[in-house]
Every structure is written in C-alpha cells, then in structure tokens.
C-alpha positions, 0 to 999 in steps of 0.5 A, spaced: 983 652 411 978 646 411 980 639 410 980 635 404 973 632 406 970 639 406 971 641 399 965 641 394 967 636 388 964 635 382 962 628 384 959 630 390 955 635 387 952 630 382 951 625 388 947 631 391 943 633 385 941 625 384 939 625 392 935 632 392 931 630 386 929 623 388 924 623 394 925 615 395 931 611 398 936 610 393 942 605 394 949 606 392 949 602 386 942 605 384 946 612 385 952 609 381 947 607 375 944 614 375 951 617 374 953 612 369 947 613 365 949 621 365 956 619 363 959 622 369 965 619 371 964 617 378 966 610 381 962 606 386 967 607 392 966 615 391 959 614 392 960 610 398 965 615 401 960 621 399 954 617 402 958 616 409 960 623 409 953 625 408 951 620 413 956 623 418 953 630 417 946 628 418 944 630 411 942 623 409 939 617 413 941 609 412 937 603 412 940 597 415 937 592 410 940 596 404 946 593 400 
C-alpha cells in the first residue's frame, strides 16, 4: 500500500490539469487564483504542497525568483 503522499486526489488532479494546459511558468498564487475562478475549493497551502511534491518527483521545475 502506498503512502498518503502517493494518492491521487481531486485537488492534485485540478492542479495538474492547470499545469498541463498552461505552457508558461505559473506561481502558486496564479494556480490558486485559477482554482478559485473555477470555484474549486483548494487552499493555497495545498497548492504549495502539491508543487513541492511534483518538484521532488521531477515533474515540475521551480524558479528561484518566484514568490
């Protein structure tokens, strides 16, 4: 059985969908704003945790000058 961090959740799917359709760099705040506009109930801390997890897995990159 996988750890909790391995589970696919609706917020993770929503964040991944935003990242997949947007070719440019997005900050956590921009992703959170997109989620709010679509009426998704995802906290900013969830966005940060998801981005950290994706970064650890090598699925996204980060920018040192980002917020």
